[in-house]
C-alpha positions in Angstrom: 71.1 163.7 108.4 73.9 163.4 105.4 75.4 166.5 106.1 75.6 165.6 109.6 77.3 162.2 108.9 79.8 164.0 106.7 80.7 166.5 109.6 81.3 163.5 111.9 83.1 161.7 109.4 85.2 164.4 108.8 86.3 165.4 112.5 87.0 161.5 112.6 89.4 160.9 110.3 91.0 164.7 111.9 91.1 163.0 115.2 92.7 159.7 114.2 95.2 161.2 112.3 95.8 163.3 115.5 95.8 160.8 118.5 97.6 157.9 117.0 101.2 160.0 116.4 100.3 161.7 119.7 100.1 158.9 121.7 103.2 157.1 119.8 105.3 160.1 120.7 104.3 159.9 124.5 105.2 156.7 124.3 108.8 157.2 122.8 109.5 159.9 125.1 108.8 157.6 128.0 110.6 154.9 126.3 113.9 157.1 127.5 113.2 156.6 131.0 112.5 152.9 130.5 115.8 152.6 128.9 117.7 153.9 131.7 116.1 151.4 134.1 116.9 148.5 131.7 120.6 149.5 131.4 121.0 149.7 135.0 119.1 146.8 135.6 121.7 145.2 133.6 124.4 146.0 136.4 123.3 143.2 138.4 123.1 145.7 141.3 119.9 145.7 143.5 121.1 148.8 145.4 121.3 150.8 142.2 118.2 149.6 140.7 116.6 150.4 143.7 117.7 153.9 144.3 116.7 155.0 140.4 113.4 153.5 140.9 112.7 155.4 143.9 114.3 158.6 142.5 112.2 158.3 139.5 109.2 158.4 141.6 110.5 161.4 143.7 111.9 163.6 140.1 108.1 162.4 138.7 106.3 164.1 141.8 108.3 167.2 142.6 109.1 168.0 139.5 108.0 166.6 136.0 104.1 166.9 137.4 104.3 170.7 138.1 105.8 171.6 134.7 104.0 169.1 133.1 100.6 170.6 134.7 101.9 174.1 134.1 102.5 173.6 130.3 98.8 172.7 130.1 98.0 176.3 130.1 99.2 176.9 127.0 96.6 174.4 125.8 94.1 177.0 126.3 96.1 179.7 125.7 97.6 178.6 122.3 94.7 176.6 121.3 92.3 179.3 121.8 94.5 182.4 120.2 95.1 179.8 117.1 91.2 179.4 116.5 90.7 183.1 116.8 93.9 183.6 114.3 95.8 185.8 116.9 98.8 184.1 115.4 101.6 186.1 116.7 100.6 185.4 120.4 101.3 181.8 120.4 104.5 182.6 120.0 104.6 185.3 122.9 102.5 182.8 125.2 105.2 179.8 124.4 107.9 182.3 125.7 105.7 183.0 128.6 105.4 179.7 129.3 109.3 178.5 128.8 110.4 181.9 131.0 107.9 180.9 134.0 108.7 177.4 134.0 112.3 178.2 134.0 112.0 180.0 137.0 110.1 177.2 138.4 113.1 174.7 138.1 115.3 176.6 140.3 114.0 175.8 143.7 112.8 172.2 142.5 116.4 171.7 141.6 117.4 173.0 145.5 114.6 170.5 146.5 116.6 167.3 144.6 119.6 168.6 146.2 118.3 167.5 149.8 116.6 164.3 148.1 118.4 161.5 150.6 117.2 163.7 153.4 113.5 164.0 152.3 113.6 160.0 151.7 115.0 158.9 155.1 112.3 161.3 157.0 110.0 159.6 155.4 111.3 156.2 156.0 113.1 154.8 152.7 116.6 153.1 153.3 119.5 155.6 154.1 121.7 153.7 151.2 119.0 153.5 148.8 118.1 157.5 149.3 122.0 158.7 148.9 121.8 156.8 145.3 118.8 158.3 144.8 120.1 161.6 145.7 122.7 161.3 142.9 120.5 160.4 139.8 118.2 163.7 141.3 121.7 165.8 141.4 122.9 164.5 137.8 119.2 165.1 136.3 118.9 168.6 137.2 120.2 169.8 133.8 117.3 167.5 132.3 115.0 169.5 134.5 115.8 172.6 132.1 115.4 170.6 129.1 112.0 169.2 130.3 110.7 172.8 130.7 111.4 174.0 127.1 110.5 170.6 125.6 106.9 170.9 127.4 106.7 174.5 125.9 107.7 173.7 122.6 105.3 170.2 122.3 102.5 172.3 123.3 103.3 175.2 120.8 103.4 172.5 118.0 100.1 170.6 119.3 97.9 173.1 119.5 98.5 174.0 116.0 97.9 170.5 115.1 101.9 169.9 114.1 101.8 166.3 115.7 104.2 164.3 113.1 107.1 166.5 113.8 106.8 165.5 117.4 106.4 162.0 116.4 109.2 162.1 114.1 111.8 164.2 116.7 110.8 161.7 119.6 111.9 158.7 117.4 115.0 160.2 116.5 116.0 161.4 119.9 115.2 157.5 121.5 117.4 156.1 118.6 120.0 158.4 120.2 119.5 157.8 123.5 120.0 154.1 123.3 123.4 153.9 122.4 124.1 157.3 124.8 123.0 155.5 127.8 124.9 152.4 127.3 128.3 154.3 126.6 127.5 156.1 129.7 125.9 153.4 132.1 128.1 150.4 130.9 131.0 151.5 128.8 131.9 154.2 130.7 130.5 152.6 134.0 128.9 155.8 135.2 126.0 153.7 136.2 123.3 155.7 138.0 124.7 159.1 137.0 125.3 157.9 133.6 121.5 157.1 133.0 120.8 160.7 134.6 123.2 162.6 132.3 122.2 160.1 129.0 118.5 161.2 129.9 119.4 164.9 130.0 121.2 165.1 127.1 118.3 163.3 124.9 115.8 165.6 126.4 118.4 168.6 125.3 118.5 166.9 122.1 115.0 166.5 121.5 114.4 170.5 122.7 116.8 171.7 120.2 115.5 169.5 117.4 112.2 170.7 118.0 113.9 174.2 118.3 115.5 174.2 115.0 112.0 173.0 113.3 110.3 175.4 114.5 112.8 178.3 113.6 113.4 176.9 109.7 109.8 175.5 109.2 107.2 177.1 106.8 104.6 175.5 109.0 105.6 178.0 111.4 105.9 181.2 109.7 102.7 182.6 111.3 102.9 182.0 114.7 107.0 182.3 114.8 107.2 185.8 116.9 110.1 187.7 117.9 110.9 187.9 122.0 109.6 191.2 123.3 108.6 192.7 126.5 104.9 191.4 125.4 106.3 187.8 126.6 107.2 189.3 130.2 103.5 191.0 130.2 101.8 188.5 129.5 103.4 185.9 132.3 100.6 186.9 135.0 98.3 185.9 132.5 99.5 182.4 132.0 100.0 182.1 135.7 96.2 182.7 136.1 96.0 179.3 134.0 98.9 177.5 134.8 98.8 177.2 138.7 95.2 175.4 139.0 96.4 173.3 135.7 99.4 172.5 137.8 97.3 171.6 140.7 94.5 169.8 138.4 97.6 167.6 137.4 99.6 167.2 140.6 96.3 166.4 142.8 95.7 163.1 140.4 99.3 162.3 140.3 100.3 162.4 143.9 97.3 160.3 144.6 99.0 157.4 143.3 102.3 158.0 145.4 100.1 158.1 148.2 98.5 154.8 147.5 102.0 153.3 147.4 103.3 154.5 150.4 100.2 153.1 151.9 101.0 149.7 150.7 104.2 149.7 152.0 102.4 149.7 155.5 100.3 146.3 154.6 101.1 143.1 155.7 104.0 141.1 153.7 104.8 144.5 151.8 106.8 143.3 149.4 104.1 141.2 147.7 101.4 143.7 148.4 103.8 146.7 146.7 105.0 145.0 144.1 101.2 143.6 143.0 100.4 147.5 143.0 103.2 148.6 141.4 103.0 146.3 138.5 99.3 146.9 138.5 100.1 150.5 138.4 102.8 150.0 135.1 100.0 148.0 133.2 97.1 150.8 133.3 100.0 153.6 132.9 101.3 151.6 129.9 97.8 152.3 128.2 97.2 155.7 129.8 99.3 156.8 126.4 96.5 156.0 124.5 93.9 158.2 126.6 96.4 161.0 127.2 96.9 161.1 123.2 92.8 161.1 123.0 92.7 164.3 125.5 95.7 166.0 123.8 93.8 165.7 120.5 90.2 166.9 122.1 92.1 169.7 124.0 93.5 171.2 120.7 90.3 170.3 118.5 88.2 172.1 121.4 90.3 175.0 121.8 90.7 175.8 118.1 87.0 175.8 117.6 86.3 178.1 120.9 88.9 180.3 119.8 87.2 180.6 116.0 83.6 181.5 117.8 82.6 178.1 116.5 80.8 176.2 119.6 78.9 173.5 117.5 82.1 172.2 116.1 83.9 172.0 119.5 80.9 169.7 120.6 81.2 167.4 117.6 84.5 166.7 118.5 84.2 166.0 122.1 81.7 163.3 121.0 83.7 161.8 118.3 86.5 161.8 120.8 84.3 160.2 123.2 83.2 157.6 121.3 86.4 156.5 120.1 87.6 156.6 123.6 84.8 154.2 124.9 85.5 151.8 122.1 89.2 152.1 122.7 88.8 151.2 126.5 86.2 148.2 125.8 88.9 146.4 123.3 91.6 146.6 125.5 89.8 145.7 128.7 88.4 142.7 126.9 91.9 142.0 125.7 93.5 141.9 128.8 90.6 140.4 130.7 91.2 137.7 128.0 95.1 136.9 129.3 94.6 137.8 132.6 95.7 134.7 134.1 99.4 134.6 132.3 100.1 138.4 132.0 101.2 138.6 135.3 103.9 136.3 134.1 105.1 139.2 131.5 106.0 141.4 134.9 107.6 138.4 137.3 108.1 135.0 137.6 107.0 134.6 141.1 104.0 132.6 141.3 102.2 134.3 144.4 102.4 137.7 142.6 101.4 136.5 139.2 98.4 134.9 140.9 97.6 137.9 143.3 97.7 139.8 139.6 95.3 137.8 138.1 92.9 138.4 140.8 93.3 141.9 140.1 92.1 141.8 136.9 88.4 143.2 137.1 89.7 146.1 138.8 92.4 146.6 136.4 89.9 146.5 133.6 87.4 149.1 135.0 90.4 151.6 135.8 91.1 151.3 132.3 87.6 151.7 131.5 87.6 154.9 133.1 91.0 156.2 132.3 89.8 156.5 128.8 87.0 158.7 129.5 88.7 160.7 132.1 92.1 160.9 129.5 89.3 162.7 127.2 87.3 165.0 129.4 90.6 166.2 130.8 91.5 167.5 127.7 88.3 169.2 126.8 88.6 170.9 130.5 92.3 172.2 129.5 91.1 172.7 126.1 88.3 175.2 127.5 90.3 176.8 130.6 88.4 175.0 133.4 91.7 174.4 135.0 90.3 175.9 138.1 87.4 173.7 138.2 89.6 170.5 137.7 91.6 171.1 140.6 88.6 171.1 142.8 87.3 168.1 141.4 90.5 166.3 141.5 90.7 167.8 145.4 87.7 166.2 146.2 87.5 163.0 144.1 90.9 161.8 145.6 91.8 163.5 148.9 88.2 163.5 150.6 86.8 160.5 149.1 89.5 158.1 147.2 92.4 158.2 149.7 90.3 157.7 152.7 88.3 155.4 151.3 91.6 153.3 150.1 92.8 153.0 153.7 89.5 152.1 155.4 88.9 149.3 153.0 92.8 148.0 153.2 93.1 148.5 156.9 90.1 148.4 158.4 87.8 146.4 156.3 91.1 144.1 155.3 91.0 144.1 152.1 94.5 144.9 151.7 96.0 145.9 148.1 92.5 145.4 146.3 91.0 147.9 149.1 93.6 150.2 148.1 92.5 149.9 144.7 88.9 150.1 145.0 89.5 153.2 146.8 91.8 155.0 144.0 88.9 153.3 141.7 86.2 155.3 143.3 88.0 158.4 143.6 88.9 158.6 139.6 85.0 157.2 139.0 83.7 160.5 140.7 86.2 162.3 139.1 84.8 161.0 135.7 81.3 161.3 136.8 81.9 165.2 137.8 83.8 166.1 134.8 81.1 164.5 133.1 78.7 166.3 134.4 80.6 169.5 133.7 80.6 168.8 130.1 76.9 168.1 129.9 75.8 171.3 131.3 78.1 173.3 129.6 77.0 176.0 127.6 79.0 176.0 124.7 78.2 179.4 122.9 79.1 181.2 126.5 82.6 179.2 126.4 83.3 180.4 122.7 82.6 183.9 123.6 84.9 183.6 126.7 87.6 182.1 124.4 87.4 184.6 121.8 87.4 187.6 124.7 90.7 185.6 126.1 92.3 185.2 122.8 91.5 189.0 121.9 92.6 190.7 125.1 94.9 193.4 124.9 93.8 193.9 121.0 93.6 197.4 120.5 
């Protein structure tokens, strides 16, 4: 019994020292986008701010979600290779990921050239769409930086090298603020300045991480020279990357569908504003579950690759308990100040009161998000991305979104109906992931991981 407690205590310490800096690093990276919005907001031009907001949503849906999802394949491949001590393969898979993501950037870039036409097609204002197009086009260099950055982040993450990610995210954000101020406000490049500043900062972040990896002794074992093996490993990477991208995109896109539906409600300005603010609150919280998910993904993939199924189970239990505690604390805190917090986002009394009435659903979303972040991490670490894609498809597009539409427009619950449907989809998704995790044969998963890590060895 004492030995078991020692094992859990050791795992808890490992997890906390990984999850906290990972969550902080993600928040700092997200802060760069927020700085751009704030700078453009200070121009006092609602058209520019609206265009930037629409463009940000468009580029996240069509670009960032795809690249982020594809890069999730490295959490399986590199994590399990690291556990199996196949260190050279970590560098090889990272090259494969970079090449694959950079290739995907080209069709996405072409799509961004037609941002205005696509937005007008779905009913957006032409003047706002034109601003969004300018922002998207000037953000294309950032897309390629994002592809490299996501590959390098996974390379370090799967080796539990989290502190460099935190440090360089902080340095980059510190540089991004004056760069953004100069380009947006001083030189008056406005929206184009915000896009260029973001691109410069992401390239700086990628360069900083690349230099760290090249010179740091911590990466000596996993650095690999570029070779034909990186090219030949691309099909193997794509076999995991495509379902991984689907898994992420199907979930991400469902929120955008709900936002579009809110624009069809009576009094759409109020309803869409309420929903957007509620999304902002839950999205800010999601950095913590994301950090926990990235941590459990690393721990599970490392232990499965090393052939230690029991240790993988311990990691899942420890991170799961942390997720429960965190979600309860945050939910109780938010519920305690729900009458006032709406005013942090708006001075409109009607919208603030509407947000106050949404707090039971927001707290429920936070509880579900914490479970979901952890379980999604388990899926990535174990290589269940194909199952995850099916789960997300069924949860959101067969259950969640249709239920949202019925509750909002037929039962006339309006924005609450949209949110209830979305929460129902997320709850089903969490339940299905929990079932898969509970009934997993971890010994068999460890064997599969070893086979995947050792594949191609002579």
